[in-house]
N, C-alpha and C positions, 0 to 999 in steps of 0.2 A: 758595528756590524749591520749590514743592510737587512731589511725584512726578508729579502729573498734568501740570503745566507742562513738566517735563523730558521726559516721554513725548511730548507734543505737539510740542515743538521737535525731538526726534529724528525723529519721523515726518515733519515738514516738511523736515528736512535730507535724509532719504532720498528724499522725493518730488522735491525740488529736484535732487538728484544724478541721479536716474533721468531727469528731464526734460532735464537738461543733457547726459547721455549720448545721449539720443534726438535732441536738437537737433544735437549734433556729428555723429552718424551721418547725419542728413539732410543737413547742410551738406556733408559729405565725399562723399556718394554721391547728390547731388541729381539729377544727370543720369540715373544708372542707375535710380533709383526712379521718376522721371517716365517714363522709357522703359518700365519694367515696367508701370506703370499704364496707359499708352497701349496697350501690347500687349494687356493684359487687356481693355481696353475694345473694342479691335478684334476680339479673339477672341470676346467675348460678342456683339458686334454682328454678326459674321460668322455665328455659329451661329444667331442669331435670323433673320437674313436668309436663310440657307440653308433653314431650316425653312419659312419662308413661300414661298420659291421652289419647293422640292420639293413642297409641298402644292398649289401652283398648277399645277405640272406634272402631278401625279397627277390632279387634277380635270379638267384639259383632256384628258389622254390617255383618261380614263374616258369622257368625253363623246364623243370621236371613235370609241371602240370600238363604240358603239351601232350605227352604220350598217354598219360592217364585220361585226359579229356578225350583223346581220340578213341581209346577203348570204350569209354563211357558212351560216346556218340554211336559206336558200333554195337551198343547194348551188351558188350562183354564186361559185365559188372564185376566179375571176380578179378579179372586182370586190372580193371580200373581201380578197384579197391586195394589190392595187395601187390600189384605189379607182376612182372614176369621175370623169372631167373634166366630163362632161355633167351629172352629179348633184352635183358639187362635194363629193365625199366622198373621204376618204383610206382606205387599207387598212392591214392589219396590218403590212405592210412599212414604211410610213412611221412608224407608231407605234413600232415597234422602233427605227428609226434616229433619230427625233427626240425621243424621250422615254426615253432610257436610264435605268436604275436605278429606274424606277417599276414598281409591281406590274402596271399595265396593259401595259407593254411586255413584261414577263415572260410574261404570259398570251398576249399577241399572238404571241410566239415559238412557242408551242405551236400556236396556230391557224394561223399561217403555215406551219408544218411540215405540218399536215394538208392545207392548200390545195395546197402544192407537190406533195405526194404524189399527190393526186387529179388534179393537172394533168400528172402523169407526170414530174415533176422530182425524182427520188428523191434525188439528191445534195444538192440544195438543201434538201429536206425534212430530211435528216440534219444539215445545217449548223444549221438552226433548232432542231431538237429537242435538239441538243447544248448549245445556249445556255440552254435552258429549266431553270429552278430548280424541281425537283419538290416539290410540297407534301407534308407528312407525312400519314400515314394513308391511308384508302381512296381519297381524291381523287388520290393520286399513282400509283395502280396502273395505270390506263389509259394515261397518258402514257408510263410506263416500258415497258409492253407494246407500245405503238405504236413506240417506239424499236427494240424487237426486231423488229417487222414490217419496218421500214425496212432493217435489216441483213439480214433474210431476203431481201428483194427485191433487195438488192445482192449476194447470194450469200455474205455473211459469216456462215455458219451457226454456227460456234463462238461468235462474238461475240454473235449473236442468242440462242443458248442461254443464255449467261451473263446476258444482260439479262432474259430470261424468268424465270430463277431469282430475280433481284433483284425482279422484279415479284411473283412468287409469295410472297416473304418480306417484302415491303414492309409489307403489312398482312395478316397470316395470318387466313384465314377459310375457310369451307367452300364458297365460290363461286369467287373469283378465284384462290385458292392452287392447288387441283388443276388448274384450267384452264391456268394458266401453267406448272406443272410438266409438264403434258402437252405444251404447246408447246415447252418446253425439250427434252423427250425427242425430239420430232419433229425439232427443229433439229439435235440431236446425231446423229440418224439420217442426216439429209441431209449432215452433215459427215463421215459415215463412222465416227463414234465410237460403236460399238454398246454398249460397256460403260457409258458415261455415259447413253446413250439408255435402256438397260435399267434403270439405277439410278433415273432420275426417273419412268419409267413405273411402276416398282414402288412408288415413294413414293406415287403416286396410289392404287394398290390397297391398300397397307398402312395408310396414314395417313388416307385419306379414303374409306373403304369405302362411305359413304352418298352419295358424289358421283355425279352423272349422268355423269361422265367416266370412271368405273371401267371400263365396258364397252369404251370406246375404248382405254383404257390396256391392258386385257387383250389386245385384238386386236393392239395394237402389240407387246406382249411375245411373242405367238405368232409374229408376222412376224419379229421379231428372232431368235427361237429357230430358225426354219427357215433363216434366212440364215447361221447359224453354220457 
């Protein structure tokens, strides 16, 4: 027998042995393997199904947002919040409740908070803004600052000050940063924390000397000095 024939027979034997082991493994674990395969199919099917479901939910919520947003822009806060039976529209409240986990529902939480605040429902406004997931960058500054406004209205001045600082530092720039530092200083002043009030008013003067808020910050520093 040639070396080539011997090699081919050995390879065939190895292949047969490997196949035999694989066949035995399958025969001994048939139920488990079939179960695992079914589970994998269900998992993949579920993922695909959820993707299409969530996409459909997002699209529907975005469409419903249009009418509510129009009412909001017209300062019709009640209609924007709860919708209108006569006009067959839904409001931000229903979008938040019926389309959870969508981007539209998240934005609706912010708009609902503003609506509730303008309707005089400050605690409800706080509930909505607390649920809002703030976007990164400059777009997140105003919602954070508004959160501070709500706490100011509720008399939670120390908490409001902390949130204004967060707004100031969320996206540092020469417009919103000194403004929110100044609001933090005022909130600390209202809370009776003159040291912190002085610290953040001074930050406006020292770190943002070209800001239009410097004059107001200097006046606040003067008021705090007299109050000592």
